[in-house]
C-alpha positions as CSV (number, residue, x, y, z in Angstrom):
1,M,-0.1,0.4,0.0
2,G,1.4,3.5,-0.4
3,S,2.5,6.1,2.1
4,R,0.8,9.4,3.4
5,K,3.3,12.2,3.9
6,Q,1.9,16.2,4.0
7,G,2.5,17.5,0.4
8,A,1.9,22.3,0.5
9,G,-0.5,23.7,1.4
10,G,-1.7,21.0,4.0
11,K,-3.1,18.4,2.0
12,E,-2.4,14.8,2.6
13,V,-0.5,12.8,-0.7
14,I,-0.4,9.5,-1.2
15,F,2.6,7.9,-2.9
16,N,1.2,4.3,-4.5
17,S,5.0,3.2,-5.2
18,P,6.7,0.5,-2.6
19,P,9.4,1.9,-0.8
20,C,12.9,0.6,-2.5
21,P,15.6,0.1,0.2
22,L,18.4,2.0,-0.9
23,P,22.1,-0.1,-1.2
24,L,24.1,-0.5,1.8
25,D,26.9,0.9,-0.3
26,P,26.5,4.1,-2.5
27,L,29.1,2.7,-4.8
28,S,27.3,-0.8,-6.0
29,F,26.0,1.3,-8.7
30,V,28.8,1.7,-10.5
31,P,30.4,-1.1,-12.8
32,N,33.3,-2.7,-11.6
33,A,36.3,-3.8,-13.9
34,Q,35.0,-7.3,-14.5
35,S,31.7,-6.5,-15.0
36,P,29.9,-5.1,-18.5
37,I,29.3,-1.2,-18.8
38,P,25.7,-1.7,-18.8
39,N,23.8,-0.8,-21.8
40,S,26.9,0.1,-23.6
41,L,26.7,-1.9,-26.6
42,F,23.5,0.2,-27.0
43,A,24.8,3.0,-26.6
44,V,27.4,2.1,-29.1
45,Q,24.6,0.6,-32.0
46,H,23.1,3.7,-31.3
47,A,26.5,5.2,-32.7
48,H,26.6,3.9,-35.3
49,A,22.8,3.8,-36.2
50,R,23.4,7.5,-36.3
51,C,26.3,7.5,-37.7
52,C,24.3,5.8,-40.9
53,S,21.3,8.4,-40.7
54,L,23.4,11.6,-41.1
55,V,25.1,10.1,-43.7
56,L,22.1,9.4,-45.8
57,L,20.9,13.0,-44.2
58,A,23.4,14.4,-46.4
59,H,23.3,12.6,-49.2
60,R,19.5,13.1,-49.6
61,E,20.4,16.9,-49.0
62,G,23.1,17.0,-51.7
63,L,25.8,17.8,-49.3
64,I,27.2,14.4,-50.2
65,K,26.3,12.3,-53.3
66,L,26.9,8.6,-52.5
67,K,27.0,5.8,-55.2
68,Q,25.1,3.7,-53.6
69,P,23.1,4.9,-50.6
70,V,22.4,1.5,-48.6
71,T,24.2,-1.2,-48.5
72,N,24.4,-4.0,-46.8
73,T,28.0,-5.9,-47.8
74,S,31.0,-5.3,-45.2
75,Q,33.3,-4.1,-48.0
76,G,33.6,-0.3,-48.4
77,F,30.3,1.0,-47.3
78,W,30.0,4.9,-47.6
79,D,31.2,4.9,-52.0
80,V,31.3,8.9,-51.9
81,I,31.3,10.3,-55.3
82,S,31.3,13.5,-54.4
83,P,33.2,15.7,-53.3
84,N,35.5,12.9,-54.4
85,P,38.2,13.5,-52.7
86,L,36.3,15.0,-49.2
87,P,38.0,18.3,-48.4
88,W,39.7,17.5,-45.4
89,L,42.6,20.0,-45.9
90,N,42.2,23.9,-45.9
91,C,43.9,26.2,-48.7
92,D,47.0,26.1,-46.6
93,A,46.9,22.4,-46.6
94,T,46.6,21.7,-43.4
95,L,44.1,19.7,-41.8
96,R,40.6,21.7,-41.8
97,L,39.0,19.6,-38.2
98,N,40.8,21.6,-35.6
99,H,37.7,21.7,-33.2
100,P,38.5,19.6,-30.3
101,G,35.3,18.0,-30.7
102,E,37.1,17.1,-34.1
103,R,39.9,16.3,-32.6
104,R,39.0,13.8,-29.6
105,L,37.3,11.8,-32.3
106,I,39.9,11.5,-34.0
107,A,42.4,10.8,-31.7
108,E,39.5,7.7,-30.3
109,L,39.3,6.8,-34.4
110,I,43.2,6.2,-33.9
111,Q,43.5,4.8,-30.5
112,V,40.8,1.8,-32.0
113,V,42.5,1.0,-34.9
114,D,45.8,1.1,-33.4
115,N,44.0,-2.0,-31.5
116,I,42.7,-3.6,-34.7
117,E,45.9,-3.7,-36.8
118,S,48.2,-4.6,-33.4
119,P,47.4,-8.3,-33.1
120,D,46.4,-9.0,-29.7
121,I,47.9,-12.3,-27.6
122,K,47.2,-11.5,-24.6
123,G,43.5,-11.1,-25.3
124,S,44.2,-7.8,-23.2
125,V,42.1,-5.3,-25.5
126,K,38.7,-4.1,-24.0
127,W,36.4,-3.6,-27.0
128,E,33.1,-3.0,-25.3
129,K,35.3,-0.3,-23.7
130,L,37.0,0.9,-26.6
131,A,33.6,1.2,-28.6
132,L,31.8,2.8,-26.2
133,N,34.4,5.3,-25.3
134,L,34.8,5.7,-29.7
135,S,30.7,6.2,-28.6
136,Q,30.6,9.1,-26.2
137,A,33.5,10.7,-28.2
138,F,31.7,10.9,-31.0
139,E,28.4,12.0,-29.1
140,H,30.7,15.2,-27.8
141,F,31.8,16.0,-31.1
142,W,27.9,15.5,-32.6
143,S,26.6,17.6,-29.7
144,N,29.8,20.6,-30.7
145,C,30.6,20.3,-34.1
146,R,27.9,21.4,-36.9
147,I,27.1,19.9,-40.3
148,W,24.1,21.8,-41.1
149,G,22.6,25.2,-40.7
150,E,25.0,28.0,-41.3
151,V,28.0,25.5,-40.8
152,K,26.4,24.0,-43.5
153,A,25.3,27.1,-46.0
154,I,28.4,29.6,-45.1
155,L,31.4,26.3,-44.7
156,P,30.0,23.2,-46.9
157,E,34.1,22.1,-47.3
158,L,34.3,21.7,-43.8
159,A,30.2,20.2,-43.5
160,Q,31.9,17.7,-45.5
161,A,35.2,16.6,-43.6
162,R,33.0,16.1,-40.8
163,L,30.8,14.4,-42.9
164,G,34.3,11.7,-43.8
165,L,35.3,11.7,-39.9
166,L,31.2,10.6,-39.1
167,M,31.7,7.8,-42.4
168,A,35.0,6.9,-40.6
169,T,33.4,6.6,-37.3
170,Q,30.8,4.5,-38.8
171,S,33.2,1.9,-40.6
172,V,35.4,1.6,-37.3
173,L,32.1,1.3,-35.3
174,R,30.7,-1.3,-37.7
175,Y,33.7,-3.2,-37.3
176,V,34.4,-3.5,-33.5
177,L,30.5,-4.3,-33.1
178,E,30.4,-7.1,-35.7
179,E,34.4,-7.8,-35.9
180,K,35.2,-7.6,-32.2
181,L,32.4,-8.1,-30.8
182,G,29.8,-10.1,-32.2
183,V,26.6,-7.9,-32.5
184,F,24.6,-6.0,-35.2
185,A,25.6,-3.2,-36.2
186,P,22.1,-1.3,-37.1
187,L,21.5,0.7,-39.9
188,E,18.6,2.7,-38.1
189,L,17.2,2.1,-35.0
Protein backbone atom coordinates (compact mmCIF):
# COMPACT_ATOMS: atom_id res chain seq x y z
CA MET A 1 0.00 0.00 0.00
CA GLY A 2 1.12 3.59 -0.55
CA SER A 3 2.64 5.84 2.05
CA ARG A 4 1.06 9.12 3.20
CA LYS A 5 2.94 12.38 3.55
CA GLN A 6 1.97 15.95 4.34
CA GLY A 7 2.19 17.91 1.04
CA ALA A 8 2.23 21.62 0.21
CA GLY A 9 -0.71 23.57 1.61
CA GLY A 10 -1.31 20.98 4.32
CA LYS A 11 -2.91 18.47 1.94
CA GLU A 12 -2.22 14.81 2.38
CA VAL A 13 -0.34 13.19 -0.55
CA ILE A 14 -0.38 9.44 -1.15
CA PHE A 15 2.65 7.81 -2.79
CA ASN A 16 1.60 4.54 -4.40
CA SER A 17 5.05 3.18 -5.07
CA PRO A 18 6.42 0.68 -2.58
CA PRO A 19 9.40 1.84 -0.60
CA CYS A 20 12.65 0.99 -2.34
CA PRO A 21 15.52 0.27 0.01
CA LEU A 22 18.77 1.93 -0.99
CA PRO A 23 21.88 -0.23 -1.14
CA LEU A 24 24.21 0.07 1.80
CA ASP A 25 27.17 0.65 -0.49
CA PRO A 26 26.63 3.72 -2.72
CA LEU A 27 29.31 2.42 -5.09
CA SER A 28 27.27 -0.69 -5.86
CA PHE A 29 25.77 1.17 -8.83
CA VAL A 30 29.22 1.71 -10.34
CA PRO A 31 30.29 -1.17 -12.60
CA ASN A 32 33.56 -2.80 -11.66
CA ALA A 33 36.30 -3.80 -14.06
CA GLN A 34 34.96 -7.37 -14.34
CA SER A 35 31.32 -6.56 -15.11
CA PRO A 36 30.26 -5.15 -18.47
CA ILE A 37 29.18 -1.54 -18.58
CA PRO A 38 25.34 -1.47 -18.53
CA ASN A 39 23.76 -0.54 -21.86
CA SER A 40 27.16 0.13 -23.42
CA LEU A 41 26.50 -2.05 -26.45
CA PHE A 42 23.24 -0.21 -27.09
CA ALA A 43 25.09 3.12 -26.84
CA VAL A 44 27.61 1.91 -29.42
CA GLN A 45 24.86 0.56 -31.69
CA HIS A 46 23.00 3.86 -31.32
CA ALA A 47 26.12 5.83 -32.32
CA HIS A 48 26.56 3.57 -35.36
CA ALA A 49 22.93 4.00 -36.44
CA ARG A 50 23.16 7.76 -35.89
CA CYS A 51 26.24 7.99 -38.12
CA CYS A 52 24.37 6.06 -40.84
CA SER A 53 21.29 8.28 -40.65
CA LEU A 54 23.36 11.48 -40.76
CA VAL A 55 25.31 10.34 -43.82
CA LEU A 56 22.07 9.38 -45.57
CA LEU A 57 20.55 12.75 -44.66
CA ALA A 58 23.58 14.52 -46.14
CA HIS A 59 23.12 12.50 -49.34
CA ARG A 60 19.40 13.38 -49.53
CA GLU A 61 20.18 17.07 -48.99
CA GLY A 62 22.93 17.09 -51.63
CA LEU A 63 25.81 17.86 -49.29
CA ILE A 64 27.52 14.69 -50.54
CA LYS A 65 26.64 12.28 -53.31
CA LEU A 66 26.84 8.54 -52.68
CA LYS A 67 27.07 5.93 -55.42
CA GLN A 68 24.66 3.66 -53.57
CA PRO A 69 23.00 5.24 -50.51
CA VAL A 70 22.41 2.02 -48.55
CA THR A 71 24.30 -1.21 -48.79
CA ASN A 72 24.51 -4.19 -46.49
CA THR A 73 27.91 -5.34 -47.67
CA SER A 74 30.79 -5.09 -45.28
CA GLN A 75 33.19 -3.95 -48.00
CA GLY A 76 33.33 -0.18 -48.40
CA PHE A 77 30.06 0.83 -46.81
CA TRP A 78 29.96 4.35 -48.31
CA ASP A 79 31.14 5.07 -51.84
CA VAL A 80 31.32 8.86 -52.12
CA ILE A 81 31.05 10.20 -55.66
CA SER A 82 31.29 13.87 -54.72
CA PRO A 83 33.06 15.65 -53.36
CA ASN A 84 35.96 13.47 -54.35
CA PRO A 85 38.23 13.66 -52.52
CA LEU A 86 36.56 14.87 -49.35
CA PRO A 87 37.90 18.33 -48.41
CA TRP A 88 39.99 17.23 -45.41
CA LEU A 89 42.52 20.03 -45.97
CA ASN A 90 41.99 23.77 -46.19
CA CYS A 91 43.67 26.12 -48.69
CA ASP A 92 46.83 26.11 -46.53
CA ALA A 93 47.03 22.31 -46.85
CA THR A 94 46.35 21.85 -43.13
CA LEU A 95 43.68 19.66 -41.61
CA ARG A 96 40.33 21.43 -41.62
CA LEU A 97 39.14 19.58 -38.47
CA ASN A 98 40.51 21.56 -35.51
CA HIS A 99 37.65 21.75 -33.04
CA PRO A 100 38.38 19.91 -29.74
CA GLY A 101 35.41 17.60 -30.42
CA GLU A 102 36.82 16.73 -33.84
CA ARG A 103 40.29 16.16 -32.41
CA ARG A 104 38.95 13.94 -29.63
CA LEU A 105 37.02 11.81 -32.12
CA ILE A 106 40.08 11.51 -34.38
CA ALA A 107 42.20 10.45 -31.38
CA GLU A 108 39.66 7.77 -30.39
CA LEU A 109 39.52 6.50 -33.97
CA ILE A 110 43.31 6.20 -34.02
CA GLN A 111 43.26 4.37 -30.68
CA VAL A 112 40.71 1.81 -31.89
CA VAL A 113 42.36 1.29 -35.29
CA ASP A 114 45.75 0.84 -33.59
CA ASN A 115 44.19 -1.93 -31.49
CA ILE A 116 42.59 -3.50 -34.57
CA GLU A 117 45.89 -3.52 -36.46
CA SER A 118 48.07 -4.66 -33.54
CA PRO A 119 47.71 -8.33 -32.70
CA ASP A 120 45.93 -8.89 -29.39
CA ILE A 121 48.15 -11.78 -28.28
CA LYS A 122 47.12 -11.83 -24.63
CA GLY A 123 43.47 -10.95 -25.20
CA SER A 124 43.99 -7.79 -23.19
CA VAL A 125 42.08 -5.43 -25.47
CA LYS A 126 38.77 -4.42 -23.90
CA TRP A 127 36.74 -4.02 -27.10
CA GLU A 128 33.54 -3.01 -25.34
CA LYS A 129 35.37 -0.23 -23.49
CA LEU A 130 37.11 0.97 -26.67
CA ALA A 131 33.81 0.96 -28.57
CA LEU A 132 32.08 2.84 -25.76
CA ASN A 133 34.86 5.45 -25.66
CA LEU A 134 34.55 5.90 -29.42
CA SER A 135 30.76 6.24 -29.23
CA GLN A 136 31.11 8.80 -26.43
CA ALA A 137 33.65 10.76 -28.48
CA PHE A 138 31.17 10.68 -31.37
CA GLU A 139 28.36 11.97 -29.13
CA HIS A 140 30.64 14.78 -27.90
CA PHE A 141 31.58 15.60 -31.51
CA TRP A 142 27.95 15.56 -32.65
CA SER A 143 26.79 17.84 -29.84
CA ASN A 144 29.60 20.36 -30.41
CA CYS A 145 30.40 20.29 -34.14
CA ARG A 146 27.54 21.28 -36.40
CA ILE A 147 27.14 20.08 -39.97
CA TRP A 148 23.81 21.59 -41.01
CA GLY A 149 22.43 25.11 -40.80
CA GLU A 150 24.99 27.87 -40.86
CA VAL A 151 27.96 25.52 -41.28
CA LYS A 152 26.42 23.86 -44.36
CA ALA A 153 25.49 27.25 -45.86
CA ILE A 154 28.69 29.17 -45.14
CA LEU A 155 31.37 26.47 -44.84
CA PRO A 156 30.22 23.49 -46.91
CA GLU A 157 33.77 22.08 -47.07
CA LEU A 158 33.88 21.92 -43.26
CA ALA A 159 30.50 20.19 -43.24
CA GLN A 160 31.78 17.68 -45.81
CA ALA A 161 34.98 17.02 -43.85
CA ARG A 162 32.88 16.42 -40.73
CA LEU A 163 30.76 13.99 -42.74
CA GLY A 164 33.97 12.19 -43.70
CA LEU A 165 34.75 11.90 -40.00
CA LEU A 166 31.25 10.49 -39.45
CA MET A 167 31.80 7.92 -42.20
CA ALA A 168 35.14 6.87 -40.69
CA THR A 169 33.50 6.57 -37.26
CA GLN A 170 30.65 4.48 -38.65
CA SER A 171 33.07 2.16 -40.40
CA VAL A 172 35.17 1.57 -37.29
CA LEU A 173 32.11 1.16 -35.05
CA ARG A 174 30.64 -1.38 -37.48
CA TYR A 175 33.87 -3.38 -37.54
CA VAL A 176 34.20 -3.45 -33.76
CA LEU A 177 30.53 -4.29 -33.21
CA GLU A 178 30.42 -7.10 -35.76
CA GLU A 179 33.95 -8.50 -35.77
CA LYS A 180 35.16 -7.94 -32.21
CA LEU A 181 31.96 -7.96 -30.16
CA GLY A 182 29.86 -10.25 -32.35
CA VAL A 183 26.74 -8.07 -32.33
CA PHE A 184 24.62 -6.47 -35.03
CA ALA A 185 25.53 -2.98 -36.27
CA PRO A 186 22.12 -1.45 -37.09
CA LEU A 187 21.62 1.04 -39.91
CA GLU A 188 18.78 2.61 -37.96
CA LEU A 189 17.05 2.31 -34.60
